C-alpha positions in Angstrom: 33.9 -132.7 -21.5 34.3 -133.9 -25.0 36.0 -131.8 -27.7 35.4 -132.2 -31.4 38.2 -132.8 -33.8 40.6 -130.0 -34.6 39.3 -129.8 -38.2 35.8 -128.9 -37.0 37.1 -126.0 -34.8 39.1 -124.5 -37.7 36.0 -124.6 -40.0 33.9 -122.9 -37.4 36.4 -120.0 -37.0 36.6 -119.5 -40.8 32.9 -119.3 -41.1 32.8 -116.7 -38.2 35.4 -114.5 -39.8 33.7 -114.6 -43.2 30.5 -113.4 -41.6 32.2 -110.5 -39.9 33.9 -109.4 -43.2 30.6 -109.4 -45.0 28.9 -107.2 -42.4 31.8 -104.7 -42.5 31.7 -104.4 -46.3 28.0 -103.6 -46.2 28.2 -101.1 -43.3 31.1 -99.0 -44.7 29.4 -97.6 -47.8 26.4 -96.7 -45.7 28.5 -94.8 -43.2 30.3 -93.0 -46.0 27.0 -92.0 -47.6 25.6 -90.8 -44.3 28.7 -88.6 -43.8 28.5 -87.2 -47.4 24.8 -86.3 -47.0 25.4 -84.4 -43.7 24.6 -80.7 -44.1 27.5 -78.2 -44.2 28.1 -76.2 -41.2 26.9 -72.6 -41.6 29.7 -70.0 -41.9 29.9 -67.9 -38.7 28.5 -64.4 -39.3 31.8 -62.8 -38.0 33.8 -64.6 -40.7 31.4 -63.4 -43.4 31.6 -59.8 -42.2 35.4 -60.0 -42.1 35.5 -61.3 -45.7 33.3 -58.4 -46.8 35.5 -55.9 -45.1 38.6 -57.4 -46.7 37.1 -57.1 -50.2 36.1 -53.5 -49.6 39.6 -52.6 -48.3 41.1 -54.2 -51.4 38.9 -52.1 -53.6 39.8 -48.9 -51.7 43.5 -49.8 -52.0 43.2 -50.1 -55.8 41.6 -46.7 -56.0 44.3 -45.1 -53.8 47.1 -46.4 -55.9 45.9 -45.0 -59.2 48.9 -43.8 -61.1 49.6 -41.6 -64.1 50.6 -44.6 -66.2 47.2 -46.4 -65.7 45.1 -43.3 -66.0 46.5 -41.0 -68.8 47.4 -43.3 -71.7 46.7 -42.2 -75.3 46.8 -38.8 -77.0 47.0 -35.7 -74.8 47.6 -31.9 -74.9 50.3 -30.2 -72.9 51.0 -26.7 -71.8 53.4 -25.0 -69.4 54.5 -21.6 -68.1 57.8 -20.7 -66.5 61.1 -18.8 -66.9 64.5 -19.1 -68.5 68.0 -17.8 -67.6 70.4 -17.7 -70.5 74.1 -18.5 -70.0 76.8 -16.2 -71.4 77.4 -16.4 -75.2 80.7 -15.7 -76.9 81.0 -14.0 -80.4 84.2 -13.8 -82.5 84.6 -11.3 -85.3 85.4 -13.1 -88.5 85.8 -10.2 -91.0 89.2 -9.3 -89.5 88.4 -5.6 -90.0 90.2 -4.7 -86.8 93.5 -6.3 -88.0 93.5 -8.5 -84.9 91.2 -11.2 -83.3 88.3 -9.5 -81.6 85.7 -11.2 -79.5 83.1 -10.3 -76.9 80.9 -12.0 -74.4 77.1 -11.2 -74.1 75.3 -11.6 -70.8 71.5 -11.6 -70.5 68.8 -11.1 -67.9 66.2 -13.9 -67.6 62.7 -13.8 -68.9 59.4 -15.5 -69.6 59.0 -19.0 -71.1 56.1 -21.0 -72.3 55.6 -24.4 -74.1 52.5 -25.9 -75.8 52.0 -29.0 -77.9 50.6 -32.5 -78.0 51.8 -36.1 -77.5 51.0 -39.7 -77.1 51.4 -41.6 -73.8 52.3 -45.3 -74.2 52.4 -46.0 -70.4 56.0 -45.6 -69.2 57.1 -43.8 -72.4 55.7 -40.5 -73.8 56.5 -38.7 -77.0 55.7 -35.0 -77.7 55.8 -32.4 -80.4 56.0 -28.9 -78.9 56.5 -25.2 -79.6 58.5 -23.3 -77.0 59.1 -19.6 -76.5 62.0 -18.1 -74.4 62.3 -14.4 -73.9 65.2 -12.5 -72.3 67.0 -9.1 -72.5 70.6 -8.1 -73.3 72.3 -7.0 -70.1 75.9 -6.1 -71.0 78.9 -7.3 -73.0 82.6 -7.4 -72.2 85.7 -7.6 -74.5 89.5 -7.2 -74.1 89.0 -3.5 -73.5 86.3 -3.5 -70.8 82.7 -4.1 -69.9 79.7 -2.1 -71.3 76.1 -1.8 -70.5 73.4 -2.4 -73.1 70.6 0.0 -73.3 67.7 -2.2 -74.5 67.8 -5.2 -76.8 65.1 -7.8 -76.3 65.9 -11.4 -77.2 63.1 -13.8 -78.4 63.8 -17.4 -79.2 61.2 -19.6 -80.9 61.7 -23.3 -81.0 60.1 -26.6 -82.1 61.0 -29.9 -80.4 60.4 -33.6 -80.9 60.9 -35.1 -77.5 60.5 -38.4 -75.6 60.2 -39.0 -71.8 60.4 -41.9 -69.4 57.9 -41.9 -66.6 59.3 -43.8 -63.6 56.3 -45.6 -62.1 56.4 -45.6 -58.2 52.9 -47.1 -57.9 51.9 -43.7 -56.6 50.2 -40.6 -57.8 53.7 -39.0 -57.8 55.7 -39.8 -60.9 59.2 -38.6 -61.5 60.3 -38.4 -65.2 63.3 -37.6 -67.4 63.7 -37.0 -71.1 64.7 -34.7 -73.8 64.3 -33.8 -77.4 65.9 -32.3 -80.5 64.6 -29.6 -82.9 65.2 -26.1 -84.3 65.5 -22.7 -82.8 65.3 -19.2 -84.3 66.8 -16.3 -82.3 65.7 -12.7 -82.8 67.7 -10.0 -81.1 66.5 -6.4 -81.4 68.8 -3.4 -81.9 70.4 -1.9 -78.8 72.7 0.9 -77.8 75.5 1.2 -75.3 77.2 3.9 -73.3 80.1 4.3 -75.7 78.8 4.0 -79.2 75.4 5.5 -78.7 72.1 4.3 -80.2 73.6 2.4 -83.1 76.1 0.4 -81.2 74.3 -2.9 -81.9 72.1 -3.4 -85.0 70.5 -6.7 -83.8 70.2 -9.9 -85.8 68.1 -13.0 -86.6 69.6 -16.5 -86.8 68.6 -20.1 -86.6 70.3 -23.3 -85.7 70.0 -26.9 -84.4 68.5 -27.1 -80.9 68.1 -29.6 -78.1 66.6 -29.8 -74.6 66.9 -32.0 -71.5 64.2 -32.2 -68.8 63.8 -33.6 -65.3 60.4 -33.3 -63.5 57.9 -34.6 -61.1 54.2 -34.9 -61.8 51.2 -35.5 -59.4 48.0 -37.2 -60.7 45.0 -35.0 -60.0 42.3 -36.8 -62.0 41.9 -39.3 -64.7 42.4 -36.4 -67.2 45.0 -34.1 -65.6 48.1 -34.0 -63.5 50.1 -31.1 -62.0 53.9 -30.9 -62.5 57.1 -29.0 -62.0 60.2 -29.5 -64.1 63.7 -28.2 -64.6 65.2 -28.0 -68.1 68.3 -27.1 -70.1 68.0 -25.9 -73.6 70.8 -25.5 -76.1 71.2 -23.9 -79.5 74.1 -24.6 -81.8 76.6 -22.1 -83.2 75.4 -19.5 -85.7 76.8 -16.6 -87.8 75.5 -13.0 -87.7 76.2 -9.6 -89.3 76.2 -6.5 -87.2 76.7 -3.1 -89.0 78.5 -4.9 -91.8 80.8 -6.9 -89.5 80.6 -10.7 -89.5 80.5 -12.5 -86.1 80.4 -16.2 -85.2 78.6 -17.2 -82.0 79.5 -20.4 -80.3 76.0 -21.2 -79.0 73.0 -19.9 -77.1 72.0 -21.9 -74.0 69.7 -21.4 -71.1 68.5 -23.0 -67.8 64.8 -22.9 -67.0 61.8 -24.3 -65.3 58.1 -25.0 -66.0 55.0 -25.7 -63.9 51.3 -26.1 -64.4 48.4 -26.9 -62.1 45.0 -27.3 -63.8 42.1 -25.8 -61.9 38.6 -27.2 -61.2 39.7 -30.8 -61.1 38.2 -33.2 -58.6 40.0 -36.0 -56.9 36.8 -38.2 -57.4 37.7 -38.3 -61.1 39.9 -41.2 -60.3 36.8 -43.4 -60.0 36.4 -44.2 -63.7 32.9 -44.0 -65.2 31.5 -41.7 -62.6 28.8 -39.5 -64.3 29.3 -36.8 -61.8 32.8 -36.2 -63.3 31.5 -34.9 -66.6 31.8 -31.2 -65.6 35.3 -31.5 -64.2 36.3 -33.6 -67.2 35.1 -30.8 -69.5 37.0 -28.2 -67.6 40.2 -30.2 -67.3 40.2 -31.7 -70.7 38.8 -28.9 -73.0 38.9 -25.5 -71.4 42.2 -25.6 -69.5 45.7 -26.3 -70.8 47.3 -29.1 -68.9 50.3 -31.4 -68.8 49.4 -34.9 -70.2 45.8 -34.1 -69.2 43.4 -34.6 -72.1 42.9 -37.9 -73.7 41.3 -38.2 -77.1 
């Protein structure tokens, strides 16, 4: 069997390889186009339903985590009712009519307290201007000679405060807060008698001085316009001078512990869904007819 020259065999192989490469370059784009034009596989119905449930659950989670800081921003009215318990107050006689230093300590029974005002909520910080009333009654006094019971003697303290509060966001309807303020207090004490000196033992007085307050509380978001709260507070009033039956006295201070609370009525939990037209009645009751704590936006 005859064989051609080596050069002929090499030329034949080169021609064959060139043909194969040409066919491959033509077929590859066609295959790619065929793959790209293939229809997408339909999403299984189970996967679509799961996606819808996930979206719905996310929406419900956002509603359940409504907080005071994202619901009650802006101007608001505030009001509260509670009680106060004054601490002992010490008075020193400054006229020196007795020829020696004379002092006594007053004790009081607790009484009714109230506070009303307005403020602005910035989110985590709130500022307020409020009027506060604290009532109590003289109980007894003691000096270096003994202890004596008062027979009457009401105590009325009227104060104005400028305050600021920090709301601690827990990403919950519950919001603890802390704050305080400064202002002015006027104290009015009515005449009172005692068992020794009779009806004219104490003539009463009126005095004013610098005042301050500190508060710690916990609020619960009821609706997009109102929250319920409880808080404890300490109020202080600086020293002041008085005259009792012509005798001058200097009081060190007048301080008290107290507490407030308020729960607006007729407020629906569904108010947390903003823009719901069914909330107009509860908005009216919560925002216009009832006093509330940080409850009415304007």
